[in-house]
N, C-alpha and C positions, 0 to 999 in steps of 0.2 A: 571588578576583581582584577587582581594584577599578578602576572605569574613570570617568574625569571627564566631564562632560557635552559639555566641550570635544573631547576625544578621541572620543565616541560622534557630535558632530556632524562631525567631520573625517570619521569613516568612511564615515556616511551621507551626506555634502554637503548638510549641513542649516542652517538659522540658528537661534541661539540666544536665546531671550527670558528673562533672569532669571540666576542666577548659573554663570557657566561653570566654576566650581571645584568645584562641589556632586558628590560623589563617590557611584556607587552598585555595589552588588557582588551584586545579585541581581533577578530578574525577577518580575513581578506582573502579575494583574489590575487595572485602574483601579479597580475599587470596593473591592479587596482590598489596595491600596497601602499600604506602611508605609515609615517614613524608611531611606534607602540603596535603596530598589527603584527599577527603572525599569518604566514600563509605558506603553500606547499608546491612542490615542483614534482610531479610523476610522468606527465606527458610530454615528449620530448619536443612537440610543437610548440612549447613555452617555454623551451629553456632559453630563449633570447630574451625572457623577461628578467631572468634571476641577475643579469648585468645592470638593469635601470630599476628594478622594483626599490622601493622606498619602507617596503617592510622590513621592521627590525628583525624578524626571527623568520628564517625558512626551512622547512623539513623536505629533505632530499633522499634520494636513494645512495646506499652506501657506494654505489659504483660511479656515483656523479664525480666528475674531476673539472674544475672551472677552467675555461679556456682563456678568460681575462679576469681582470680584478672585479671583485664584488665588495658592496659595503655591508650587506646583508651578515646577520650571523648564520651560519647554517647548523642544522641537527641532522645527522646522516645516520638513516635506519635501514631496516633491511626493506620495507614497503611504506614509502611514503604516503601512498594513497590511503591503505590500510592505517597507517599511524596517524591521520589527519581526522579519519573518521572516528578513531574512537576519543582524540582530543573535541569532537564536535559530539559526540555521547555524553562525554564527561561534562563537557560546557551546557549542553542542553538539561543535564540532571541536576547541574547547579542552580541552572536558571527556575527549574521546575520547583526546586525543594521547598516547598511550603506546607505549613504543618498548621493544625487548628480548624475549627469550625465557626465561621464567619457569621454574622448575622446582619440581615434576618436572613433565616433557612428554616426548615423544616426536619426534623429527625424525627419518626415514628418511636414510640416507647419500647415497642418489640424489635426494633431495628438493632444490629449489633455490628460492631467494627472495630477493627485491629489497632495497633499503634502506629502513632504517626498519620493519623486521616489528616488530608486536607480537603474542606467542603466549604467551595465558594458560596458566596451570596446569591438568594434565591433559589437556592437549590432543594431539591425534595427527597426524601427517602422514605419509602412506603412500610407497608407491616412487613415483618419477618425479613428484613433485608439482611444478609449477610456479609461483611466485606472484611476482607484480610487486612494485614499490615501494608503500611507505605502506599495507599491508595490515593489518588490525586485528583479529586473531582470539583472541577472547575466550575464559574457560574452559571445559574440558568439551566442546570442538569436535571430533567427527572428521572427517577430511577423508581418502578413501581413495586408492589408488594411480589414478595418472595424471590426477589433477584438475587444470585450470589455473585458476588466480584472476587478475584483471586488477589494476592498479594501482587504489590507494584505495577498495577493497573493503571493507566492515565486516562480520564475521560474529559475531554476538552468541553468548553462553554456551548450550551443549545443542545447537546446530544439527549436523547429520549431512550431509555431502557423499558421497556414494557415487562408487564409481571412476568415470573417464572423464567426470565433468562437467566442463563447459568453462563458468567464469563470467567477464565482462568486465568493465571497470572501472569504477569508482563505483556499484558496486551495494551493496544492505544486503540482509542475509540475517538475519532477526529470530531469537528465543532458538526452541528446538524445531521450528523449519523442517527437514524431510526432502527432500533433493533427488536424486534417482536410484534410490530405490527401485524394486523390481520393480514392472513393471506389471500389472495383473490379468488375467493369460493362463491358461486353463485350458481344455483340450480334453475335452469328453464322450466317457466310453468306453461301450461297449456294455452292461457290467455296470452303468452308472448313475454310476460315479464319474467323478473328471476326474484328466486328467493335467496337470502344470504345463506350459504352453509357456516354454522359456528366454527369458528378456528382455534381448537381446546389444546393443540401441543405448545410448544415452545422453540426457542433458540439456544443453541449451544456453542459457545465459542471457545474452542481448548486455547490452550498457551501459547503465546506469543504472536497473537493474530494481533493484524493491523488493519483497522477500518477505516477509509479515506472519509473527507467531507460529503456529507449529503449523501452517502451510501445507504440503501435500505436493505433489510434483513427481513425478510416477513415470517412470522410463526409457521407452524407446521398445522395442518389439518388436524392431525392425531400424529403423535410421537414427536420428531424434533426435526428442526433444519440444523445441520450441523455442520459448521466450518472449523476444520481440524487443524492441528498443531503447525505453527508458521504460515498460515497462510497470508497474503499479503494482497490486499483490496484497495484500489485505487479511488479515486474521487466519482461519486455520482454513478455508481454500481447498483444495478437491482437484482437481487436474490430473491427468488419466490418460495412458496411453501414447501417444505420437505425435499426442498434440495440439499447434497452431500458435497462439500468441496474438499479434496483431499489434501495431506498433507504437503505444505511448501510449495503450492500453486500459487500463482503470482497471476493477478486480474488487473485489466490498465481500465481506463475511465470508460464510463458510458456502456460497458457491456450490460446484456440484459439476459439472466437465465432463468427460464420458464419451470412450474412446478414439477416436483418429482425428479428431476435430472440428477444423475450421479457424475461429479467430476473426479478424475483419478489422482494421484499423486505427481508433484512436480512437473506439473504443466504450465504453458506461457501461454495466457489468450491475451491478444492486442485489445486496442481500445474499438468501441462501438463495434462490438462482436455480439451476434444475437444466437442464442441458444434454445432450441425448440424444448418442449417438456418431455419427461417420459422416455429420455434416452440415456446411455450409458459412454463416458468419454473415457477412455483408458488414460495410463501411466505416459507421463513423459509426452505428451501430445503439445503440439505448437500450431496456434491459431492466429492467423497473420489479421490485422485490424480491417474492421468493416466486413468479415466474412460471416455467412449465415449457415447455421450447424443444424440440419433436420434429421441427421441418422446417427446410430451408434458410430462411436469412433475406437478404431482398434489402437494398441499401446505404440507408442514412437510415431504417428503419423503427424505429418507437416500438412495444414491446409489453408486453402487462401480462396478467397470468391464466394458468390453468393447464388445457387446453392454451392458450398465448398468442395472444392475437387484437391486430391495430392497436389500439392506446390508444383512439381514438375509439370505435371498435366495443364495445370493451370496456366504456366508461364508459355508452354508450346501453343496453347489455345490463344493465347493474349496475342503472341505473335501476330496469328492470322486474324485474330479481330482487328488489329491496327493496320492489315493491308486487306482489311474486309472491300473496300471500295474498287481498290485495284482488281481484286478477284472476280468480282461482279462485273467490271467492265471486260475483263477477259472472256470471261462466258458470255456474255453480251456478243462481245466481237466475234467470237466463234459461232453463236446460233445465227449472226447474221451472215458470215461467210457459208452457211450452208445453203442460203438462199441464194446467193450470187452467181 
């Protein structure tokens, strides 16, 4: 697909400086720009590259004033980063704009789907599945019985959606994600063995939820595991049965959340964080990477360490930890001096 600078400027409501008819067909970093590519400049540390880039079109902030000659056509906008992100979204939508049911695939007679469905090869739709409009389901996806999927949701290759799962509109489920597998429920027996506890609940993803590749979200023992509106989950996250994640919380890769824990809204949780079960984490909480959380957390706390401490306490303690060998030596010297 090719676009002219004029068309891009119109889409972004920007002003052109240079050739309005120059065409672009690909995207690039500004330092790696080539003829026919579109790039952007928003971070001042990359300003030097605008004078040497071979990109045909560069999006810049309206405040940008060149200090040397440039060959690239520029489009001035209010926010270059936001405008480029908008173009990426537009480009991605065009790339994913597939329609139709490929064969071989299986669609149950009781399944219902809306307009412009794309169902990739070797995908499976179970009994009483209900799918909205403009949904894209890529090859090798399994969707179990009684699943509901809202409009404009995209499910990438190899994802598995177990029975009774509810997925809202405009969600993204990446490859290898497993939603609705049994929760980890086993009852200890007198002989030391374990008996499986049936997991009869489901998973609910509200609107605008993103689920990363290889992430697993377990069904509830009873009731629902709930991922609320706007939550963004990175790759390889484990969310156990009956967990609730509040609106617009963001969780980085390899985090694990044990059963029945409630996480509040607008939280930021770093990579490899471990969160114990049956606790409550408040709103606007920030948890640094590799922290371990085993207690309830109040609103607005910032935590680090394992077990996690308020970040200021952690930083103070860490200073002493780095000096521990010196502190021990000083104590030993003092003890020794007492006997001299």
